[in-house]
C-alpha positions as CSV (number, residue, x, y, z in Angstrom):
1,M,3.2,18.3,-5.0
2,R,3.8,15.2,-3.0
3,L,7.2,16.3,-1.8
4,T,8.5,19.9,-1.3
5,E,11.6,20.9,-3.0
6,S,13.5,20.8,0.2
7,Q,12.3,17.4,1.0
8,I,13.5,16.1,-2.4
9,D,16.9,17.8,-1.8
10,E,17.1,16.2,1.8
11,I,16.4,12.8,0.4
12,A,19.0,13.1,-2.2
13,A,21.5,14.2,0.4
14,Q,20.6,11.3,2.7
15,R,20.7,8.7,0.0
16,G,23.9,10.4,-1.3
17,A,25.9,10.1,2.0
18,P,25.7,6.5,3.3
19,T,27.2,5.9,6.8
20,Q,28.8,2.8,8.2
21,T,27.4,0.8,11.1
22,L,28.2,-2.2,13.2
23,R,24.5,-3.0,13.7
24,P,22.7,-5.4,11.3
25,S,21.2,-3.8,8.2
26,V,18.9,-5.2,5.6
27,P,20.0,-4.4,2.0
28,A,16.4,-4.7,0.5
29,L,15.1,-2.2,3.0
30,E,18.3,0.0,2.5
31,A,17.2,0.3,-1.1
32,L,13.8,1.7,-0.1
33,L,15.2,3.9,2.7
34,Y,14.0,7.5,2.4
35,T,12.4,7.1,-1.0
36,P,8.7,7.9,-1.0
37,I,6.1,5.4,-2.1
38,E,3.5,7.5,-3.8
39,L,-0.2,6.9,-2.6
40,L,-3.6,8.4,-3.4
41,D,-3.3,11.8,-5.4
42,H,-0.7,13.8,-3.1
43,G,0.1,11.2,-0.4
44,F,3.2,9.0,0.3
45,L,4.8,6.7,2.8
46,R,8.5,6.4,3.2
47,V,10.9,4.7,5.7
48,V,13.3,7.0,7.4
49,D,14.8,4.6,10.0
50,Y,14.6,1.1,11.4
51,M,16.1,-1.2,14.0
52,G,16.5,-4.9,13.9
53,D,15.9,-7.6,11.4
54,D,14.7,-11.3,11.3
55,S,17.8,-12.2,13.3
56,A,16.9,-9.7,16.0
57,I,13.6,-11.5,16.4
58,V,15.3,-14.9,16.9
59,Q,18.0,-13.4,19.1
60,A,15.3,-12.0,21.4
61,A,13.5,-15.3,21.6
62,R,16.7,-17.2,22.4
63,V,18.4,-14.3,24.4
64,S,21.7,-15.2,22.8
65,Y,24.7,-13.1,21.4
66,G,25.1,-12.7,17.5
67,R,23.8,-14.8,14.8
68,G,25.7,-17.8,15.8
69,T,26.0,-20.9,13.3
70,R,22.4,-21.5,13.0
71,K,20.9,-22.0,9.3
72,V,18.5,-19.4,8.1
73,S,15.8,-22.2,7.8
74,E,16.1,-22.8,11.6
75,D,15.6,-19.2,12.3
76,A,12.6,-19.1,9.9
77,A,11.2,-22.0,11.6
78,L,11.4,-20.4,15.1
79,I,9.9,-17.2,13.7
80,R,7.0,-19.3,12.3
81,Y,6.5,-21.0,15.7
82,L,6.5,-17.6,17.6
83,M,4.0,-16.2,15.0
84,R,1.8,-19.5,15.2
85,H,1.6,-19.4,19.1
86,R,1.4,-15.6,19.3
87,H,4.5,-14.9,21.3
88,S,4.6,-11.1,20.6
89,T,7.5,-9.8,22.5
90,P,10.3,-11.1,20.2
91,F,8.7,-9.0,17.5
92,E,8.6,-5.9,19.6
93,M,12.4,-5.8,19.5
94,C,12.3,-4.5,15.9
95,E,11.1,-0.9,15.2
96,I,10.5,1.2,12.1
97,K,10.0,4.9,11.5
98,F,7.7,6.2,8.6
99,H,7.2,9.6,7.2
100,V,3.7,9.7,6.0
101,K,1.5,12.2,4.0
102,L,-2.1,11.6,4.3
103,P,-5.6,13.2,4.2
104,I,-6.6,14.4,7.8
105,F,-9.6,12.1,7.8
106,V,-7.4,9.1,7.2
107,A,-5.0,10.2,9.9
108,R,-7.9,10.4,12.4
109,Q,-8.8,6.9,11.6
110,W,-5.2,5.8,11.6
111,I,-4.4,7.4,15.1
112,R,-6.8,5.0,16.7
113,H,-3.8,2.5,16.7
114,R,-2.2,3.8,19.9
115,M,0.7,1.6,20.3
116,A,3.1,4.0,18.3
117,S,4.9,7.2,18.7
118,V,3.6,10.1,16.5
119,N,4.7,13.5,15.7
120,E,2.4,15.4,13.4
121,Y,2.9,18.5,11.3
122,S,1.6,21.3,13.5
123,A,-0.8,23.9,12.0
124,R,-0.5,25.9,15.1
125,Y,3.0,26.7,14.0
126,S,3.1,26.3,10.2
127,I,0.8,26.8,7.3
128,L,-0.7,23.8,5.6
129,D,-0.2,23.2,1.9
130,R,-3.1,23.8,-0.5
131,E,-3.5,20.1,-1.2
132,F,-6.7,18.1,-0.9
133,Y,-7.6,14.5,-1.6
134,I,-10.1,14.1,-4.4
135,P,-11.1,10.4,-5.0
136,E,-11.0,8.7,-8.3
137,P,-14.5,8.3,-9.7
138,A,-14.4,4.4,-9.1
139,Q,-13.9,5.1,-5.3
140,L,-17.1,7.1,-5.0
141,A,-19.6,4.7,-3.9
142,A,-23.1,4.8,-2.2
143,Q,-23.5,3.8,1.5
144,S,-23.8,0.0,2.1
145,V,-27.2,-1.0,3.5
146,S,-25.6,-4.0,5.3
147,N,-22.5,-2.3,6.7
148,R,-22.7,1.1,8.5
149,Q,-19.1,1.6,7.9
150,G,-18.8,0.5,4.3
151,R,-19.4,1.3,0.7
152,A,-21.7,-0.4,-1.9
153,D,-21.6,-0.1,-5.7
154,A,-19.9,2.9,-7.4
155,L,-21.9,5.9,-8.2
156,P,-22.9,6.4,-11.9
157,P,-20.4,8.5,-13.6
158,E,-22.3,11.7,-13.8
159,V,-23.1,11.6,-10.0
160,A,-19.5,10.8,-9.3
161,E,-18.4,13.9,-11.3
162,R,-20.9,15.9,-9.4
163,V,-19.6,14.9,-6.0
164,M,-15.9,15.4,-7.2
165,T,-16.8,19.0,-8.3
166,M,-18.5,19.6,-4.8
167,L,-15.5,18.3,-2.8
168,R,-13.0,20.3,-4.9
169,A,-15.0,23.4,-4.7
170,D,-15.7,23.1,-0.9
171,A,-12.0,22.4,-0.3
172,V,-10.7,25.3,-2.4
173,Q,-13.2,27.8,-0.8
174,C,-12.4,26.8,2.7
175,F,-8.6,27.0,2.1
176,T,-8.9,30.4,0.4
177,D,-10.8,31.5,3.5
178,Y,-8.1,30.0,5.8
179,E,-5.5,31.9,3.8
180,T,-7.6,35.1,4.2
181,M,-7.9,34.7,8.0
182,L,-4.1,34.1,8.3
183,D,-3.2,37.1,6.1
184,D,-2.1,40.1,8.3
185,G,-1.9,42.4,5.4
186,E,-4.5,44.7,3.7
187,G,-7.7,42.9,3.3
188,G,-6.6,40.1,5.5
189,I,-7.6,39.3,9.2
190,G,-4.4,38.1,10.9
191,L,-6.1,35.4,12.9
192,A,-4.0,33.1,14.9
193,R,-3.0,29.9,13.1
194,E,-4.2,27.7,15.7
195,L,-7.9,29.2,15.2
196,A,-7.7,29.6,11.3
197,R,-7.0,25.8,10.8
198,M,-10.4,25.0,12.1
199,N,-12.0,26.0,8.8
200,L,-10.0,23.3,6.7
201,T,-11.8,20.4,5.3
202,L,-11.0,16.8,6.3
203,N,-9.6,16.0,2.9
204,T,-6.7,18.5,3.4
205,Y,-3.3,16.7,3.6
206,T,-1.2,16.5,6.7
207,Q,2.0,14.8,7.4
208,W,3.6,12.9,10.4
209,Y,6.4,10.7,11.6
210,W,5.1,7.4,12.9
211,K,7.5,5.1,14.8
212,I,6.2,1.5,15.8
213,D,7.5,-1.9,16.7
214,L,7.2,-4.8,14.4
215,H,4.4,-6.6,16.4
216,N,2.1,-3.6,16.3
217,L,3.0,-2.8,12.8
218,M,1.7,-6.2,11.8
219,H,-1.5,-5.7,13.8
220,F,-2.0,-2.4,11.9
221,I,-1.5,-4.1,8.6
222,A,-3.8,-7.1,9.5
223,L,-6.7,-4.9,10.3
224,R,-6.1,-2.1,7.6
225,I,-5.3,-4.4,4.7
226,D,-8.5,-6.3,5.1
227,P,-10.8,-5.8,2.2
228,H,-13.5,-4.5,4.5
229,A,-11.0,-1.6,5.5
230,Q,-11.5,1.8,4.0
231,Y,-9.8,2.1,0.6
232,E,-8.0,5.3,1.6
233,I,-6.2,3.7,4.7
234,R,-5.8,0.3,2.9
235,V,-3.4,1.7,0.3
236,Y,-1.1,2.7,3.1
237,A,-1.4,-0.7,4.7
238,E,-0.5,-2.4,1.2
239,A,2.6,-0.2,0.9
240,M,3.7,-1.1,4.4
241,L,3.3,-4.7,3.6
242,T,5.6,-4.2,0.7
243,V,8.1,-2.7,3.1
244,L,7.6,-5.5,5.7
245,R,8.6,-8.2,3.0
246,A,11.8,-6.1,2.3
247,W,12.6,-5.6,6.0
248,V,12.0,-8.9,7.6
249,P,11.1,-11.5,5.0
250,A,10.9,-14.6,7.3
251,A,8.5,-12.7,9.7
252,A,6.5,-11.4,6.7
253,A,6.0,-14.9,5.4
254,A,4.9,-16.1,8.7
255,F,2.7,-13.0,9.2
256,E,1.0,-13.6,5.8
257,D,0.4,-17.4,6.6
258,Y,-0.8,-17.2,10.2
259,R,-2.5,-13.8,10.3
260,M,-3.4,-12.5,7.0
261,G,-4.3,-15.8,5.4
262,A,-5.8,-17.4,8.6
263,F,-9.1,-17.5,10.3
264,T,-9.7,-18.0,14.0
265,F,-12.4,-20.4,15.0
266,S,-14.3,-19.9,18.1
267,A,-14.9,-22.8,20.6
268,G,-18.4,-23.0,19.2
269,M,-17.2,-23.0,15.6
270,L,-14.8,-25.8,16.3
271,A,-17.6,-27.9,17.9
272,V,-19.8,-27.3,14.7
273,L,-16.9,-28.2,12.4
274,Q,-16.3,-31.4,14.5
275,R,-19.9,-32.4,14.1
276,M,-19.7,-31.8,10.3
277,L,-16.6,-33.9,10.1
278,A,-18.3,-36.7,12.0
279,G,-21.1,-36.6,9.1
280,E,-23.7,-34.8,10.9
281,A,-25.9,-32.3,8.8
282,V,-25.6,-29.0,10.6
283,D,-27.3,-25.8,9.5
284,A,-27.5,-22.3,11.1
285,A,-30.5,-23.2,13.2
286,S,-28.9,-26.3,14.8
287,S,-25.5,-25.1,15.0
288,G,-25.9,-23.1,18.3
289,L,-24.2,-20.1,16.6
290,S,-25.7,-16.9,15.8
291,K,-26.6,-16.3,12.1
292,R,-23.8,-14.0,11.5
293,E,-21.1,-16.2,13.2
294,Y,-22.3,-19.3,11.2
295,A,-22.2,-17.4,8.0
296,E,-18.7,-16.1,8.9
297,M,-17.6,-19.7,9.6
298,L,-19.0,-21.0,6.2
299,A,-17.3,-18.1,4.4
300,A,-13.9,-19.1,5.9
301,L,-14.4,-22.7,5.1
302,N,-15.3,-21.8,1.4
303,R,-12.7,-19.2,0.9
304,T,-10.3,-19.6,-1.9
305,A,-6.8,-18.2,-2.1
């Protein structure tokens, strides 16, 4: 179950009892508020609160009162300037809070992004649900030989099925033992929850509230939506990009142009590019760059939308 019955009731109550506010709100994001975006097999991401909008970014940059009489196009142009020149503090004026349900191994990768406030479901006080992430067969791939962190081609169907059977069996057995250790009745052990949890597999689901400012949210998305990022965290970043477009459309458009759709050239790369534009034949050996950096530069120049 992605949501418990009590969570479903809470969402219905929240969406059924709107409140008035004098602060700016965003109708497109209000339409998404509280509602879970379902991800993986049991996970989700939902917005539970936010502060600020595109105008808050502009207001912070100009340190002015209200929205004034400026045109939306003028605000968008300023936001694009701020993004292009990496003026980050105006974007920090906006914040958003997510409720996320995700596998533990994804959470441990996610938590490396430290510029956020996090409150995770505590297995010291509560008992986790019997829910595990089991990948789709297409996501079960062999280890890449060129990237220690990545995947290569998908496993043959019969091998993928064997892996799924192993993952499921191990998770079920470990969770059954977890319940036995927690049980203080006849046949149980009554072990403390903070100790029993150590037996759980990393594909067990956890939940947390994650609050972050817009600048650091865009940094998270830029890193985790990259095609080289792990699939299981990338789906959450893709959902966040959908939220970003609804929340701050001008900032999201600038972000997609200047961060997601851009490539940063080093001083050495720029020197090589200038030589190429001048008509000089430059290869990896004569470029002065490492083979990897030269290949990255060519890949960026040959990249298609």
